[in-house]
OpenMM code with the backbone's topology and positions (N, CA, C; nanometers):
from openmm import Vec3, app, unit

residues = "MET GLU GLU ARG ARG GLN PHE LEU ASP ASP ASN GLY TYR PHE ILE ARG LYS ILE ASN GLN ALA PHE PHE ALA PHE HIS GLY SER TYR ALA THR GLY ALA ALA SER VAL SER PRO ILE GLY ASP ARG LEU GLN ASP LEU ARG ASP GLY SER GLU THR LEU GLU GLU PHE ILE LYS THR VAL GLY ARG PHE GLU ARG VAL LYS ASP LEU VAL ASP TYR LEU GLY VAL GLU LEU LYS ARG PRO".split()
positions = [
    Vec3(2.4180, 10.0271, -0.8589),
    Vec3(2.3435, 9.9193, -1.0352),
    Vec3(2.4478, 9.8689, -1.0817),
    Vec3(2.5772, 9.9513, -1.0818),
    Vec3(2.6900, 9.9145, -1.1660),
    Vec3(2.7260, 9.7728, -1.1805),
    Vec3(2.7545, 9.7282, -0.9792),
    Vec3(2.8113, 9.6349, -0.9514),
    Vec3(2.7406, 9.5271, -0.9704),
    Vec3(2.5952, 9.5209, -0.9893),
    Vec3(2.4816, 9.4303, -1.0159),
    Vec3(2.5112, 9.3780, -1.1640),
    Vec3(2.5285, 9.4815, -1.2825),
    Vec3(2.5289, 9.5142, -1.3809),
    Vec3(2.6981, 9.4013, -1.4270),
    Vec3(2.7457, 9.4857, -1.3456),
    Vec3(2.9387, 9.4014, -1.3755),
    Vec3(2.9436, 9.2270, -1.3329),
    Vec3(2.8368, 9.2221, -1.2647),
    Vec3(2.8244, 9.0569, -1.1958),
    Vec3(2.7981, 8.9684, -1.2561),
    Vec3(2.6960, 9.0568, -1.3472),
    Vec3(2.5773, 8.9829, -1.4905),
    Vec3(2.6771, 8.9540, -1.5586),
    Vec3(2.7177, 9.0305, -1.6275),
    Vec3(2.8540, 9.0198, -1.7030),
    Vec3(2.9282, 8.9064, -1.7073),
    Vec3(3.0022, 8.9243, -1.5802),
    Vec3(3.0771, 8.8268, -1.5310),
    Vec3(3.0657, 8.6824, -1.5483),
    Vec3(2.9018, 8.6921, -1.5433),
    Vec3(2.8751, 8.5628, -1.6045),
    Vec3(2.8033, 8.4778, -1.6667),
    Vec3(2.8097, 8.5841, -1.7716),
    Vec3(2.7695, 8.5595, -1.9109),
    Vec3(2.6673, 8.6623, -1.9645),
    Vec3(2.5838, 8.7033, -1.9328),
    Vec3(2.5026, 8.8003, -1.9671),
    Vec3(2.5362, 8.9417, -1.9546),
    Vec3(2.5497, 8.9740, -2.0988),
    Vec3(2.5763, 9.1034, -2.1474),
    Vec3(2.4417, 9.2375, -2.1017),
    Vec3(2.4422, 9.3170, -2.0444),
    Vec3(2.3841, 9.4375, -2.0395),
    Vec3(2.3989, 9.5371, -2.0532),
    Vec3(2.3999, 9.6370, -2.1497),
    Vec3(2.5067, 9.7977, -2.1639),
    Vec3(2.4533, 9.8638, -2.0423),
    Vec3(2.3287, 9.8748, -2.0148),
    Vec3(2.2582, 9.9328, -1.8949),
    Vec3(2.1799, 9.8965, -1.8366),
    Vec3(2.1684, 9.8985, -1.6704),
    Vec3(2.0886, 9.8805, -1.5580),
    Vec3(2.0353, 10.0335, -1.5393),
    Vec3(1.9327, 9.9748, -1.4972),
    Vec3(1.8296, 10.1028, -1.4271),
    Vec3(1.7054, 10.0068, -1.2990),
    Vec3(1.6480, 10.0956, -1.2540),
    Vec3(1.5871, 10.0816, -1.1638),
    Vec3(1.4535, 9.9634, -1.2070),
    Vec3(1.4049, 10.0046, -1.2964),
    Vec3(1.3392, 9.9288, -1.3613),
    Vec3(1.3350, 9.7763, -1.4190),
    Vec3(1.4904, 9.7363, -1.4399),
    Vec3(1.4879, 9.5871, -1.4232),
    Vec3(1.5503, 9.5136, -1.3471),
    Vec3(1.5303, 9.6446, -1.1919),
    Vec3(1.5766, 9.4641, -1.0489),
    Vec3(1.4216, 9.4601, -1.0138),
    Vec3(1.3412, 9.5990, -1.0130),
    Vec3(1.2011, 9.5655, -0.9841),
    Vec3(1.1206, 9.4935, -1.0473),
    Vec3(1.1436, 9.4528, -1.2086),
    Vec3(1.0946, 9.3088, -1.3268),
    Vec3(1.1367, 9.1941, -1.2478),
    Vec3(1.2429, 9.2030, -1.1946),
    Vec3(1.2784, 9.0917, -1.1493),
    Vec3(1.3278, 9.0833, -1.0100),
    Vec3(1.2603, 9.1077, -0.9301),
    Vec3(1.2610, 9.1083, -0.8237),
    Vec3(1.3104, 9.1363, -0.7119),
    Vec3(1.4581, 9.2009, -0.7633),
    Vec3(1.5439, 9.2441, -0.6398),
    Vec3(1.5384, 9.3305, -0.6667),
    Vec3(1.4463, 9.4627, -0.6154),
    Vec3(1.4999, 9.5589, -0.5961),
    Vec3(1.4255, 9.5935, -0.4875),
    Vec3(1.5400, 9.6810, -0.4360),
    Vec3(1.4815, 9.7399, -0.3052),
    Vec3(1.4587, 9.6104, -0.2033),
    Vec3(1.5399, 9.4742, -0.1893),
    Vec3(1.5581, 9.3782, -0.1005),
    Vec3(1.7180, 9.3517, -0.0625),
    Vec3(1.7653, 9.3768, -0.1416),
    Vec3(1.8960, 9.4221, 0.0107),
    Vec3(1.9421, 9.4686, 0.1240),
    Vec3(2.0179, 9.4645, 0.1604),
    Vec3(1.9788, 9.5186, 0.3205),
    Vec3(2.0763, 9.6515, 0.3312),
    Vec3(2.1157, 9.7043, 0.2472),
    Vec3(2.1102, 9.8398, 0.1968),
    Vec3(1.9969, 9.9083, 0.1889),
    Vec3(1.8911, 9.8426, 0.1842),
    Vec3(1.7071, 9.9059, 0.1157),
    Vec3(1.6373, 9.8478, 0.1950),
    Vec3(1.5590, 9.9536, 0.2797),
    Vec3(1.5001, 9.9111, 0.3868),
    Vec3(1.2790, 9.9517, 0.3291),
    Vec3(1.2661, 9.8513, 0.3598),
    Vec3(1.1064, 9.9368, 0.3580),
    Vec3(1.0310, 9.9231, 0.4443),
    Vec3(0.9673, 9.9643, 0.5409),
    Vec3(0.8967, 10.0032, 0.5873),
    Vec3(0.7331, 9.9090, 0.5919),
    Vec3(0.6958, 9.9049, 0.4556),
    Vec3(0.5877, 9.8164, 0.4036),
    Vec3(0.6017, 9.6936, 0.3393),
    Vec3(0.7402, 9.6586, 0.3196),
    Vec3(0.7546, 9.5662, 0.2268),
    Vec3(0.7139, 9.4385, 0.2715),
    Vec3(0.7891, 9.3726, 0.3958),
    Vec3(0.6949, 9.2889, 0.4637),
    Vec3(0.5398, 9.2506, 0.4850),
    Vec3(0.4731, 9.4266, 0.5365),
    Vec3(0.3404, 9.3889, 0.5272),
    Vec3(0.2393, 9.3506, 0.4253),
    Vec3(0.3380, 9.4041, 0.2481),
    Vec3(0.2959, 9.4212, 0.1349),
    Vec3(0.2384, 9.2896, 0.0854),
    Vec3(0.3712, 9.2140, 0.1637),
    Vec3(0.4079, 9.0307, 0.1874),
    Vec3(0.3088, 8.9519, 0.2084),
    Vec3(0.2757, 9.0014, 0.3606),
    Vec3(0.1360, 8.9552, 0.4480),
    Vec3(0.0586, 8.9237, 0.4143),
    Vec3(-0.0008, 9.0749, 0.3298),
    Vec3(-0.1400, 9.0934, 0.2938),
    Vec3(-0.1786, 9.0030, 0.1383),
    Vec3(-0.0545, 8.9862, 0.0436),
    Vec3(0.0071, 8.8969, -0.0571),
    Vec3(-0.0453, 8.7551, -0.0437),
    Vec3(0.0017, 8.7681, 0.0877),
    Vec3(-0.0201, 8.5821, 0.1154),
    Vec3(-0.1330, 8.5669, 0.1787),
    Vec3(-0.2144, 8.6034, 0.2314),
    Vec3(-0.3372, 8.6019, 0.2896),
    Vec3(-0.4273, 8.6808, 0.1900),
    Vec3(-0.4246, 8.6809, 0.0336),
    Vec3(-0.4765, 8.7129, -0.0414),
    Vec3(-0.5148, 8.5997, -0.1273),
    Vec3(-0.6312, 8.5242, -0.1820),
    Vec3(-0.6793, 8.4156, -0.2699),
    Vec3(-0.6284, 8.4216, -0.3477),
    Vec3(-0.5888, 8.5562, -0.4105),
    Vec3(-0.5695, 8.5952, -0.5923),
    Vec3(-0.5203, 8.7292, -0.5936),
    Vec3(-0.4247, 8.6872, -0.6885),
    Vec3(-0.3544, 8.8292, -0.6945),
    Vec3(-0.4331, 8.9676, -0.7509),
    Vec3(-0.5957, 8.9036, -0.8044),
    Vec3(-0.6849, 9.0240, -0.8488),
    Vec3(-0.7714, 9.0927, -0.7033),
    Vec3(-0.7419, 8.9983, -0.6037),
    Vec3(-0.8273, 8.9795, -0.4866),
    Vec3(-0.6735, 9.1495, -0.3947),
    Vec3(-0.5653, 9.0475, -0.4405),
    Vec3(-0.4762, 9.1425, -0.3742),
    Vec3(-0.4515, 9.2702, -0.4137),
    Vec3(-0.4651, 9.3282, -0.5853),
    Vec3(-0.4696, 9.3966, -0.6327),
    Vec3(-0.5687, 9.5252, -0.5938),
    Vec3(-0.6896, 9.4181, -0.5739),
    Vec3(-0.8308, 9.5034, -0.5443),
    Vec3(-0.7964, 9.5791, -0.3663),
    Vec3(-0.7433, 9.4657, -0.3264),
    Vec3(-0.7335, 9.5159, -0.1907),
    Vec3(-0.6252, 9.6915, -0.1678),
    Vec3(-0.5213, 9.6136, -0.2335),
    Vec3(-0.4208, 9.7860, -0.2385),
    Vec3(-0.4931, 9.8828, -0.3178),
    Vec3(-0.5573, 9.8607, -0.3841),
    Vec3(-0.6150, 9.9657, -0.4731),
    Vec3(-0.7114, 10.0530, -0.4024),
    Vec3(-0.7287, 10.0249, -0.2471),
    Vec3(-0.8089, 10.1037, -0.2135),
    Vec3(-0.7661, 10.1962, -0.1132),
    Vec3(-0.5898, 10.1553, -0.0455),
    Vec3(-0.5518, 10.2733, 0.0588),
    Vec3(-0.4794, 10.3583, -0.0391),
    Vec3(-0.4389, 10.4491, 0.0450),
    Vec3(-0.4245, 10.5967, 0.0074),
    Vec3(-0.3147, 10.6686, 0.0179),
    Vec3(-0.3581, 10.5949, 0.1680),
    Vec3(-0.1392, 10.6189, 0.2596),
    Vec3(-0.1139, 10.4687, 0.3088),
    Vec3(-0.0041, 10.5396, 0.3372),
    Vec3(0.0575, 10.3281, 0.4450),
    Vec3(-0.0244, 10.3351, 0.5767),
    Vec3(-0.0718, 10.4131, 0.6083),
    Vec3(-0.1824, 10.3877, 0.7769),
    Vec3(-0.2675, 10.2917, 0.7083),
    Vec3(-0.3490, 10.3585, 0.6031),
    Vec3(-0.4396, 10.2049, 0.5454),
    Vec3(-0.4277, 10.0675, 0.5927),
    Vec3(-0.3357, 10.0784, 0.4445),
    Vec3(-0.2450, 9.9276, 0.5362),
    Vec3(-0.2157, 9.8550, 0.6698),
    Vec3(-0.1445, 9.9835, 0.6670),
    Vec3(-0.1108, 9.9178, 0.8565),
    Vec3(-0.2801, 9.8952, 0.9159),
    Vec3(-0.3370, 9.9877, 0.8683),
    Vec3(-0.5058, 9.9738, 0.9673),
    Vec3(-0.5702, 9.8496, 0.9199),
    Vec3(-0.5566, 9.8031, 0.7956),
    Vec3(-0.5836, 9.6978, 0.7675),
    Vec3(-0.5920, 9.6092, 0.7745),
    Vec3(-0.4846, 9.6069, 0.7869),
    Vec3(-0.3743, 9.4642, 0.8754),
    Vec3(-0.3326, 9.4768, 1.0174),
    Vec3(-0.3856, 9.5388, 1.0930),
    Vec3(-0.4521, 9.5367, 1.2277),
    Vec3(-0.2651, 9.5648, 1.3070),
    Vec3(-0.0922, 9.6014, 1.1984),
    Vec3(-0.0274, 9.5860, 1.2590),
    Vec3(0.0466, 9.7017, 1.2566),
    Vec3(0.1805, 9.7312, 1.2950),
    Vec3(0.2306, 9.7955, 1.3041),
    Vec3(0.3525, 9.8120, 1.2508),
    Vec3(0.4044, 9.9130, 1.2052),
    Vec3(0.5537, 9.8874, 1.1099),
    Vec3(0.6600, 9.8619, 1.1578),
    Vec3(0.7246, 9.7875, 1.0988),
    Vec3(0.9123, 9.7943, 1.1772),
    Vec3(0.9644, 9.8943, 1.1645),
    Vec3(1.0601, 10.0025, 1.2159),
    Vec3(1.1202, 10.0933, 1.1445),
    Vec3(1.2473, 10.1050, 1.1819),
    Vec3(1.2958, 10.0993, 1.0821),
    Vec3(1.5016, 10.1031, 1.0782),
    Vec3(1.5434, 10.1434, 1.1646),
] * unit.nanometer
topology = app.Topology()
chain = topology.addChain("A")
for resn in residues:
    res = topology.addResidue(resn, chain)
    for name in ("N", "CA", "C"):
        topology.addAtom(name, app.Element.getBySymbol(name[0]), res)
């Protein structure tokens, strides 16, 4: 996180302290090569197949486990 803060600072954006919420809000949390999410692509598939954000949220809200997502989509997760 310090590297990203320094990068932003070097480009004219001073931020005293950055936490994971900053990256999550700005869409760059867990998207780098060092971060691997076995469900990220599957959630994107589900979002892409949803007509509205509301539909996506309601669908995801019914899942209690990762297996529920996998079963719903009828796919397998890619493991790193």
